C-alpha positions as CSV (number, residue, x, y, z in Angstrom):
1,M,97.1,89.8,95.0
2,A,98.4,88.5,91.7
3,L,101.5,90.4,90.9
4,F,102.6,89.6,87.4
5,G,99.6,88.6,85.2
6,R,98.6,85.3,83.6
7,R,100.8,82.5,82.5
8,G,101.7,82.0,78.8
9,A,101.3,85.3,77.0
10,E,102.8,88.3,78.6
11,P,100.4,91.2,78.3
12,T,101.2,94.9,78.9
13,P,99.9,96.5,82.1
14,L,97.3,98.3,79.9
15,E,95.7,95.2,78.5
16,G,91.9,95.3,79.1
17,V,92.1,98.7,80.9
18,D,89.4,101.2,80.1
19,V,90.5,104.1,82.3
20,V,94.0,105.1,83.3
21,L,94.1,107.1,86.5
22,A,97.4,108.8,87.1
23,D,98.8,110.5,90.2
24,L,100.6,113.7,89.3
25,D,103.5,114.6,91.5
26,G,106.2,112.0,90.9
27,V,104.3,110.3,88.1
28,V,103.6,113.1,85.5
29,Y,105.8,115.9,86.8
30,A,108.1,117.1,89.5
31,G,107.6,120.8,90.2
32,A,106.7,122.5,86.9
33,G,108.5,120.1,84.6
34,A,107.4,116.8,83.1
35,L,109.2,113.7,84.2
36,P,111.1,111.8,81.5
37,H,108.9,109.8,79.1
38,A,105.7,110.6,81.1
39,V,103.9,112.8,78.5
40,E,104.5,110.6,75.5
41,S,103.7,107.5,77.4
42,L,100.4,108.8,78.7
43,L,99.4,110.2,75.3
44,R,100.0,106.8,73.9
45,A,97.9,105.2,76.7
46,R,94.9,107.4,75.7
47,N,94.4,105.4,72.5
48,G,91.1,103.6,73.2
49,R,91.1,104.6,76.8
50,R,90.0,107.4,79.1
51,L,92.8,109.3,81.0
52,G,92.1,110.9,84.3
53,Y,94.2,112.3,87.1
54,I,94.0,112.0,90.9
55,T,96.0,114.3,93.1
56,N,96.4,114.8,96.8
57,N,97.9,118.2,96.2
58,A,95.4,120.7,97.5
59,S,97.3,123.9,96.6
60,R,95.8,124.4,93.1
61,T,92.4,124.2,91.5
62,D,91.4,121.5,89.1
63,A,91.4,124.0,86.3
64,S,94.9,125.2,87.0
65,V,96.1,121.6,87.1
66,A,94.4,120.9,83.8
67,G,96.1,124.0,82.4
68,H,99.5,122.8,83.6
69,L,99.0,119.4,82.0
70,S,98.0,121.0,78.7
71,E,101.1,123.1,78.8
72,L,103.2,120.0,79.2
73,G,101.5,118.4,76.1
74,L,98.7,116.4,77.8
75,P,95.4,118.0,76.8
76,A,93.1,118.1,79.9
77,A,90.0,119.7,81.1
78,A,89.2,120.5,84.8
79,S,86.8,117.6,84.8
80,D,89.7,115.2,84.1
81,V,91.3,116.1,87.4
82,V,90.0,114.7,90.7
83,T,91.5,116.5,93.7
84,S,91.7,115.7,97.4
85,P,89.8,119.0,98.2
86,Q,86.9,117.6,96.2
87,A,87.0,114.4,98.2
88,A,87.1,116.5,101.4
89,M,83.9,118.3,100.3
90,R,82.2,115.0,100.1
91,L,83.0,114.4,103.8
92,L,82.1,118.0,104.9
93,S,78.8,117.9,103.0
94,A,77.8,114.8,105.0
95,R,78.5,116.7,108.3
96,L,77.5,120.3,107.6
97,T,74.6,122.2,106.0
98,R,75.2,124.7,103.2
99,G,76.1,128.1,104.5
100,A,78.2,126.7,107.4
101,T,81.5,128.4,108.2
102,V,84.7,126.5,107.5
103,L,88.1,127.5,108.6
104,V,90.5,126.9,105.7
105,V,94.2,126.1,106.2
106,G,95.5,125.9,102.6
107,G,95.6,127.7,99.3
108,E,93.4,128.7,96.3
109,G,92.5,125.1,95.3
110,L,91.0,124.4,98.7
111,V,89.2,127.7,99.1
112,S,87.6,127.3,95.6
113,E,86.2,123.9,96.5
114,V,84.9,125.0,99.9
115,E,83.1,127.9,98.2
116,K,81.7,125.7,95.4
117,A,80.3,123.3,98.0
118,G,78.3,126.2,99.5
119,F,80.3,126.9,102.6
120,V,81.6,130.2,103.9
121,V,85.4,130.5,104.2
122,T,87.1,132.0,107.1
123,R,90.8,132.1,108.1
124,S,90.2,132.9,111.8
125,A,89.1,130.8,114.8
126,D,87.5,134.0,116.2
127,D,84.7,133.5,113.6
128,H,83.6,130.3,115.4
129,P,83.8,128.0,112.4
130,D,81.8,124.8,112.2
131,A,84.7,122.8,110.8
132,V,88.4,123.0,109.9
133,V,89.6,121.8,106.5
134,Q,93.4,121.6,106.0
135,G,95.4,121.1,102.8
136,F,98.8,121.9,101.5
137,A,99.9,125.2,100.0
138,P,103.5,126.6,99.9
139,E,102.3,129.7,101.8
140,V,100.9,127.9,104.8
141,G,102.8,129.0,107.9
142,W,102.6,129.2,111.6
143,S,99.8,131.7,111.8
144,Q,97.4,129.4,109.8
145,L,98.4,126.4,111.8
146,A,97.8,128.3,115.0
147,E,94.3,129.3,113.9
148,A,93.5,125.7,113.3
149,A,94.8,124.7,116.7
150,Y,92.7,127.4,118.4
151,A,89.6,126.2,116.6
152,L,90.3,122.5,117.4
153,K,91.0,122.9,121.1
154,L,88.1,120.6,122.0
155,P,87.9,116.9,120.9
156,E,85.0,116.2,118.6
157,D,83.4,113.8,121.1
158,E,83.5,116.6,123.7
159,G,81.6,119.1,121.5
160,G,84.5,120.1,119.2
161,I,84.2,120.7,115.5
162,P,85.2,118.3,112.7
163,W,88.7,118.5,111.3
164,I,89.2,117.2,107.7
165,A,92.6,116.9,106.1
166,T,92.7,116.7,102.3
167,N,95.7,114.3,102.6
168,T,98.6,113.4,104.8
169,D,101.5,112.9,102.3
170,W,104.7,113.4,104.2
171,T,106.6,114.7,101.2
172,I,106.2,116.3,97.8
173,P,108.7,115.8,95.0
174,Q,109.9,119.1,93.6
175,A,112.4,120.0,90.8
176,R,115.0,120.8,93.5
177,G,114.4,117.7,95.6
178,I,111.9,116.2,98.1
179,A,110.0,118.8,100.2
180,P,107.7,118.5,103.2
181,G,104.1,117.7,102.4
182,N,100.7,118.2,104.0
183,G,101.3,115.4,106.4
184,T,104.0,117.3,108.2
185,L,101.6,120.3,108.6
186,V,98.7,118.2,109.8
187,S,101.1,116.5,112.2
188,A,102.1,119.9,113.7
189,V,98.4,120.7,114.5
190,H,97.9,117.2,115.8
191,T,100.9,117.7,118.2
192,A,99.4,120.9,119.4
193,V,95.8,119.7,120.0
194,G,96.1,116.0,120.5
195,R,93.5,115.2,117.9
196,L,93.5,113.2,114.7
197,A,92.2,114.5,111.4
198,T,89.8,112.7,109.2
199,V,91.6,112.2,105.9
200,A,89.8,112.6,102.5
201,G,92.5,111.9,100.0
202,K,94.8,108.9,99.3
203,P,95.1,106.4,100.9
204,E,91.5,106.7,101.9
205,V,88.8,105.4,99.5
206,P,86.6,108.5,98.8
207,I,88.9,110.1,96.2
208,F,89.1,106.8,94.3
209,E,85.3,106.3,94.4
210,E,84.9,109.9,93.0
211,A,87.3,109.1,90.2
212,V,85.7,105.7,89.3
213,A,82.2,107.3,89.3
214,R,83.3,110.4,87.3
215,F,85.0,108.4,84.5
216,G,82.6,105.5,84.5
217,A,85.6,103.1,85.0
218,V,85.0,99.4,84.7
219,R,88.6,98.2,84.6
220,P,90.8,101.1,85.8
221,L,94.5,101.1,86.4
222,F,96.0,103.5,88.8
223,L,99.5,104.9,88.5
224,G,101.4,106.2,91.5
225,D,104.8,106.7,93.0
226,R,104.1,106.2,96.7
227,L,103.3,102.9,98.4
228,D,101.8,104.4,101.6
229,T,99.2,106.6,99.8
230,D,98.9,105.7,96.1
231,I,99.2,102.0,96.2
232,L,97.6,101.4,99.6
233,G,94.7,103.6,98.5
234,A,94.2,101.8,95.2
235,N,94.3,98.4,97.0
236,R,91.7,99.6,99.5
237,A,89.5,100.7,96.6
238,G,90.0,97.4,94.7
239,I,91.8,99.0,91.8
240,P,94.9,97.4,90.1
241,S,97.9,99.6,90.5
242,A,101.4,100.3,89.0
243,L,104.2,101.8,91.1
244,V,106.5,103.9,88.9
245,L,110.0,104.6,90.2
246,T,110.2,108.2,89.2
247,G,109.0,109.8,92.4
248,I,109.2,109.2,96.2
249,D,109.5,105.4,96.7
250,R,112.6,103.6,95.6
251,P,113.5,99.9,95.1
252,K,114.3,99.4,98.8
253,H,110.8,100.6,99.7
254,V,109.3,98.2,97.2
255,L,111.1,95.3,98.7
256,A,109.9,96.2,102.2
257,A,106.3,96.9,101.1
258,P,103.7,95.4,103.5
259,S,100.9,93.3,102.0
260,G,98.4,96.1,101.8
261,S,100.8,98.3,99.9
262,Q,102.1,95.9,97.2
263,P,101.4,97.1,93.7
264,T,100.1,95.0,90.8
265,F,103.0,96.2,88.6
266,I,106.4,97.7,89.2
267,L,107.6,100.1,86.5
268,G,111.0,101.9,86.0
269,D,109.2,104.6,84.1
270,L,105.9,105.0,82.2
271,R,107.3,103.6,78.9
272,E,106.9,100.2,80.5
273,L,103.1,100.6,80.4
274,H,103.4,99.6,76.8
275,E,105.9,96.7,77.2
276,P,105.0,93.1,77.8
277,Y,105.1,92.6,81.6
278,P,107.1,89.5,82.4
279,E,105.5,86.8,84.5
280,A,107.2,85.9,87.8
281,R,108.0,82.2,87.6
282,V,108.7,80.2,90.8
283,Q,110.4,76.8,90.7
284,D,112.2,75.0,93.5
285,G,112.1,78.2,95.5
286,V,113.8,80.3,92.8
287,V,111.9,83.3,91.5
288,S,112.7,84.3,87.9
289,V,111.6,87.4,86.1
290,G,113.1,87.7,82.7
291,D,116.8,86.8,83.2
292,A,116.9,87.8,86.8
293,R,116.7,85.1,89.5
294,V,116.4,85.4,93.2
295,R,115.8,83.0,96.1
296,I,115.3,83.0,99.8
297,D,117.7,80.8,101.8
298,G,116.9,81.1,105.5
299,P,117.7,84.6,106.5
300,D,119.5,85.4,103.2
301,V,118.0,86.8,100.0
302,Q,120.3,85.5,97.3
303,I,120.8,86.9,93.8
304,L,121.4,84.0,91.5
305,A,121.4,86.1,88.3
306,E,121.0,89.8,87.9
307,G,119.8,89.7,84.4
308,D,120.1,92.5,81.9
309,R,117.3,94.7,83.2
310,P,117.5,96.2,86.7
311,I,113.7,96.5,86.9
312,D,113.4,92.7,86.5
313,L,115.8,92.2,89.4
314,V,113.6,94.4,91.6
315,R,110.5,92.5,90.5
316,A,112.1,89.2,91.2
317,G,113.4,90.3,94.6
318,A,110.0,91.8,95.6
319,T,108.2,88.6,94.6
320,A,110.6,86.4,96.6
321,I,110.3,88.6,99.7
322,W,106.6,89.2,99.5
323,N,105.8,85.5,98.9
324,S,107.8,84.6,102.0
325,G,105.2,86.3,104.2
326,R,108.1,87.6,106.3
327,A,109.1,91.3,107.0
328,I,112.2,92.4,105.2
329,F,113.8,93.2,108.6
330,G,114.3,89.5,109.1
331,F,116.5,89.1,106.0
332,R,120.0,89.9,105.0
333,V,119.5,91.6,101.6
334,P,122.4,92.2,99.2
335,E,122.9,95.8,98.4
336,R,122.8,95.1,94.7
337,L,119.1,94.1,95.0
338,Y,118.1,97.6,96.1
339,A,120.6,99.5,93.9
340,D,118.8,102.5,92.4
341,P,119.8,103.2,88.7
342,F,116.3,104.6,88.1
343,F,115.4,108.2,87.6
344,R,114.6,110.2,90.7
345,P,113.6,113.8,91.1
């Protein structure tokens, strides 16, 4: 994957983009509040482009998410929000007929989508559900996880019912810090029953296919804060991506990103969507981005010049390590390279 654009002119990450698709938690907001510079940067990105949102968070309806965005100053309709429960309904509709009973582990957003898809909602395994669908909600506790385990006691290839997880994000950024996400809850059920769920949301492709189709995107750009879900999913879907360092993943994670999870762009915050994106220049083994220069010397990653922008040092270091084709664990990496002066929730 080309990381830093074409030679010569240095375009912004938005050049040629017709639809900006943004993750929410860690990109637009953390908890109820907007992240620094997110709202004004996305409003500016709307000029001449469509703006849509993709979220793995299954706890709220698309309408409530749109209302939250509007309150933050980003006018949005429910149709502008693509949720992992909507992607989960794509998968369920391919396996079940309308009127089938689905055991729901999750909140209002998931219940709403199950009902809109024509299925009957239950919370009890005693109702002999035809499938289990699981998504995050703050109120999910042991009793709901136990009901899922009871319903999923048989593997699907032995006559058991389908199990769809909206997503498997391990964590969720909140105003008070990083909290457990749906992946931890799915893992609890998996540990109890020894089965794996089919995943509908990021990093799987269905949620991206839904977004591209809904917005008629020809040259989309996806904005995310997680390498293992956002960026991996965009890469799988063939969509250019920008990792923004305002959420979960930090510079040390960027340096260690495996090939499938390497973003097209690395941004300190969303203001950099509108700034020329510097090309990575490689000469005699030295990677230069702006005034930052990094090279690989055997097992050592060496900083030759830090430059005056920390984000350019991260970009140069990432390029050097990624281009080596070697895992970061085989290097001695100076602490300064993964210093983290960037905003974090």
